[in-house]
MILUM-572244 format. One line per field, with one value per residue (C-alpha): residue number from 0; residue in three letters; x, y, z. Coordinates in nm, 3 decimals. Example, Ala and Ser with C-alpha at 12.3 -4.5 7.8 and 13.67 -1.06 7.14 Angstrom:
<sites>
num <- (0, 1)
residu <- (ALA, SER)
X <- (1.230, 1.367)
Y <- (-0.450, -0.106)
Z <- (0.780, 0.714)
</sites>
This chain:
<sites>
num <- (0, 1, 2, 3, 4, 5, 6, 7, 8, 9, 10, 11, 12, 13, 14, 15, 16, 17, 18, 19, 20, 21, 22, 23, 24, 25, 26, 27, 28, 29, 30, 31, 32, 33, 34, 35, 36, 37, 38, 39, 40, 41, 42, 43, 44, 45, 46, 47, 48, 49, 50, 51, 52, 53, 54, 55, 56, 57, 58, 59, 60, 61, 62, 63, 64, 65, 66, 67, 68, 69, 70, 71, 72, 73, 74, 75, 76, 77, 78, 79, 80, 81)
residu <- (MET, SER, LYS, GLN, LYS, PHE, ALA, ARG, VAL, HIS, GLN, PHE, VAL, PHE, ALA, PHE, TYR, MET, SER, GLY, ILE, MET, SER, LEU, MET, MET, SER, GLY, ILE, ILE, THR, PHE, ILE, ASN, THR, GLY, LEU, THR, GLU, GLY, PHE, LEU, GLU, ARG, TRP, GLY, PRO, ALA, PHE, LEU, VAL, ALA, TRP, GLY, SER, ALA, PHE, PRO, LEU, VAL, ILE, PHE, VAL, ALA, PRO, LEU, ALA, GLY, ARG, LEU, THR, ALA, ARG, THR, LEU, ARG, VAL, LEU, ALA, ASP, GLU, ARG)
X <- (0.000, 0.142, 0.216, -0.053, -0.319, -0.212, -0.242, -0.592, -0.704, -0.542, -0.739, -1.065, -1.008, -0.897, -1.214, -1.425, -1.279, -1.251, -1.608, -1.739, -1.560, -1.645, -2.010, -2.040, -1.898, -2.078, -2.417, -2.382, -2.292, -2.570, -2.827, -2.720, -2.745, -3.087, -3.254, -3.033, -2.929, -3.284, -3.465, -3.436, -3.108, -2.942, -3.252, -3.230, -2.852, -2.837, -3.047, -2.880, -2.541, -2.647, -2.773, -2.456, -2.224, -2.421, -2.358, -2.007, -1.839, -1.899, -1.822, -1.487, -1.398, -1.454, -1.349, -1.025, -0.828, -0.945, -0.852, -0.509, -0.453, -0.570, -0.338, -0.041, -0.119, -0.155, 0.169, 0.348, 0.232, 0.335, 0.675, 0.724, 0.654, 0.947)
Y <- (0.000, 0.340, 0.593, 0.826, 0.555, 0.436, 0.794, 0.823, 0.491, 0.586, 0.913, 0.728, 0.460, 0.722, 0.924, 0.608, 0.526, 0.885, 0.974, 0.650, 0.688, 1.056, 0.998, 0.714, 0.919, 1.245, 1.087, 0.895, 1.207, 1.415, 1.138, 1.108, 1.485, 1.506, 1.198, 1.069, 0.711, 0.583, 0.282, 0.271, 0.467, 0.227, 0.225, 0.605, 0.613, 0.366, 0.563, 0.889, 0.733, 0.617, 0.964, 1.124, 0.884, 0.915, 1.288, 1.284, 1.045, 1.249, 1.569, 1.434, 1.334, 1.689, 1.887, 1.702, 1.864, 2.208, 2.131, 2.016, 2.341, 2.551, 2.356, 2.408, 2.780, 2.818, 2.638, 2.840, 3.163, 3.040, 2.934, 3.277, 3.446, 3.271)
Z <- (0.000, -0.093, 0.180, 0.045, 0.043, 0.388, 0.522, 0.377, 0.526, 0.858, 0.862, 0.793, 1.059, 1.312, 1.245, 1.287, 1.629, 1.755, 1.661, 1.809, 2.141, 2.176, 2.078, 2.326, 2.610, 2.532, 2.471, 2.798, 2.993, 2.838, 2.884, 3.249, 3.305, 3.138, 3.286, 3.566, 3.624, 3.638, 3.501, 3.123, 3.115, 2.870, 2.649, 2.623, 2.589, 2.297, 2.049, 2.159, 2.087, 1.741, 1.648, 1.787, 1.604, 1.283, 1.299, 1.441, 1.198, 0.880, 1.070, 1.190, 0.833, 0.713, 1.022, 1.103, 0.819, 0.930, 1.292, 1.172, 0.984, 1.279, 1.511, 1.278, 1.251, 1.629, 1.699, 1.432, 1.597, 1.940, 1.809, 1.649, 1.984, 2.150)
</sites>
């Protein structure tokens, strides 16, 4: 596999895992804050997670390059201030 193709696949797999983990954690926290740890918590958390992940995965694919550029720009400015 070429380095360019590997980098593209790496970005996709990273986005898959990152969006899944973050969606799982955030939907759990928000469900807990909104409804508490009551009966049916997992039944409410599951659908919330699926909606969150369904939104987060495509967003991470498109936002990650922008976040990378913003990070590089920020670090460049900080390095220039030294």
